[in-house]
N, C-alpha and C positions, 0 to 999 in steps of 0.2 A: 504493499500499499505506499503511496505517495501524497503527501500533504501538497494540496492546490493552491485553495485561496478561502479568504473569510469574506462573506458578502454582508455588508451593510447598507440601509437605505438611507438615503439623505435627501433632505428638504430644499439645500441650496448647493447645487452642483460646483457651482463657480467659489462659492466661501470654503466648501470642503476640499476643493482641489487646491486654493490658496494654502489652507493649512497642511494639507500632506505634501505638496510639492515644494510651496516656497517654504513652509515652516519644518517640516520634518526631512526635506530632501528626496522624497519619494518621485520616482519618474514614472508619466504615464506611458503605458506599453502597448495599448491599443484602445478603441473605443469602437461600439455597437451602438447605432441608433435605429429604434424601431417606431417607425411612423405609425404602423398598425397597432402594436401593444403599446404605443405611448409611453415609451420608457427609452431612456439612454444608459448603456453599462458602460463604465470605464476603469480597466484594469490597470493597477499600480503595483510597483516594486520598491522595496527600499534601495537606496542609490548603491549599495554594495552589490544588490542582487541583481540589478537594472543590466549591468554589464557582464554578468554570467552566462557561459555558454551552455550551462544546464537550466532546465525550468526551476525557476526558486517561487516559493509562496508568494501569492499577491494577495492585494485587497482588491475586493470588487466592489464598486462604489455603483449602488442602483439609483437611478433617480428617476421617479415616477412622474410624469408630467401634469398629472392631475393631481392637486393638492390632497395630501392624506395627513391625518395626526396620528404620528408614531409612537402613542402612549403605550406602557406596558411591555417595553423592550420589542416592539413591533420592527424598529429599525435595524435590528440585528437579524440577518436572514439565516445563513448555514454555514457549516464547515464543509469542506468539499475535498475528497480524495479520490485518486486515480487506482483502479484495483485491477489485477491480472485477470481476473474471473469474474465479471458482476454477477451471472447466473449463479455460480456456486456459493458466493458470498451469502446472496438473498437468501439462496437454500439454508444457510448453515443459521443465518440469523432468524429465519421462520421456523427452523427446527428448534431455536432456543427460546420461543415463544413471542418474538419480537414482530409488530405488523410492519410490513413494507408499504409505506404510506402512498408511494409512486412506485408500483412495480416497475420492472425494466422491459415493458413491452418492447422498446424497440432496439433492445440489446445494448443502448447506449449510456442509460441514466436511471437511477432510481434514488428515491429519497425516504429515508427512514429516521426514526426519532428516539431520542437517548431516554431514558427513565425521566429524566428532568425535562422533558420536551425539547430539547434541543434538536433541531433538523441537521440532518447529515445527508450531503450530496454524494452519492458513489457513481463514478463515472467510468466507464470501460477503459483501459489503457488502448491505443491504436484505435484500429477501426471499429466499429460496434459488432457484436457478434448477431448473428444470422437471428432472425425472431425464433422464437420455439415456444412450445407449451410447456406448463401452465400460464407462463409470463404474458404471451401474446394476447391471451383472453382476458386476462385482468383489468 
């Protein structure tokens, strides 16, 4: 398993970028705008990690264009990890009694929650696995 990123929701993208980039020295690695989804994603790395040839952990800033109140920790999104075999890991977690909140229907991504309700995103390393049951029907 490889740690990928932590996602936080932000209300003022420019102010948050100023804090992380000018204040802490983070660098913007990539950005995705979704007109249809009405959001912007910005991935940042700490300065020392930004020049690394290997994948380093990132902070994902999620800015939803429509105003929203992020009380009660709603601004913290999830932890993300790349895994060797998404299906096997989800099967293992289910065998332990954990619910897969977003099953890996596409062979690429799944979400589970910790006992304290923290969301964990699991992403298949490399290409997505071929869809297969029971995941495809979930």
